[in-house]
C-alpha positions as CSV (number, residue, x, y, z in Angstrom):
1,M,-29.7,-13.2,46.8
2,Y,-31.3,-12.2,43.5
3,G,-31.8,-8.6,44.9
4,R,-28.2,-8.5,46.1
5,A,-26.8,-9.5,42.7
6,Q,-29.0,-6.9,41.0
7,G,-27.9,-4.2,43.5
8,E,-24.3,-5.0,42.9
9,L,-24.8,-4.8,39.1
10,L,-26.5,-1.5,39.6
11,D,-23.6,-0.2,41.6
12,D,-21.2,-1.4,38.9
13,L,-23.1,0.2,36.1
14,R,-23.3,3.5,38.0
15,Y,-19.6,3.4,38.6
16,T,-18.9,2.6,35.0
17,L,-21.0,5.6,33.8
18,R,-19.3,7.9,36.3
19,V,-15.8,6.8,35.2
20,M,-16.6,7.1,31.6
21,E,-18.0,10.7,32.1
22,E,-15.1,11.8,34.3
23,G,-12.5,10.1,32.0
24,S,-13.4,12.3,29.0
25,H,-15.2,9.4,27.3
26,L,-12.1,7.1,27.8
27,G,-10.9,7.9,24.2
28,L,-14.3,7.4,22.5
29,D,-15.5,9.9,20.0
30,D,-18.6,11.9,21.1
31,Q,-21.0,9.7,19.1
32,A,-19.7,6.5,20.5
33,A,-19.5,7.9,24.0
34,D,-23.2,9.0,23.8
35,R,-24.2,5.6,22.6
36,V,-22.4,3.9,25.5
37,R,-24.0,6.4,27.9
38,Q,-27.5,5.7,26.6
39,I,-26.9,1.9,27.0
40,L,-25.7,2.3,30.5
41,L,-28.6,4.6,31.5
42,R,-31.1,2.2,30.0
43,Q,-29.6,-0.7,31.9
44,I,-29.5,1.3,35.1
45,A,-33.2,2.3,34.7
46,T,-34.2,-1.4,34.0
47,I,-32.4,-2.6,37.1
48,E,-33.8,0.2,39.2
49,S,-37.3,-0.6,38.1
50,A,-36.9,-4.3,38.8
51,L,-35.5,-3.6,42.3
52,A,-38.3,-1.2,43.0
53,R,-40.9,-3.7,41.9
54,D,-39.3,-6.5,44.0
55,S,-38.9,-4.4,47.1
56,G,-42.1,-2.3,46.8
57,R,-40.1,0.9,47.3
58,S,-38.8,3.8,45.2
59,I,-35.2,3.9,44.0
60,T,-33.6,7.1,42.8
61,I,-32.9,7.2,39.1
62,T,-29.5,8.7,38.4
63,G,-30.0,10.0,34.9
64,T,-32.4,10.4,32.1
65,I,-32.8,8.2,29.1
66,P,-32.9,10.1,25.8
67,S,-36.2,9.8,24.0
68,G,-34.8,10.2,20.5
69,P,-34.2,7.3,18.2
70,E,-30.9,5.4,18.5
71,E,-28.5,5.3,15.6
């Protein structure tokens, strides 16, 4: 059940990121949109890592996490 909940959350985060990017940042300025994108990508990577550890298999990462400092 835990894995299913995490999988559903992962799907929701990916969908949210896709909608935000396709919706021209949903009215956010570029800086705010970038910050939201970084947060979503970080959460996606965290859940993917947890699911991969739990299942012992690899999960495809959908984006990259910027390595620069957050503002």
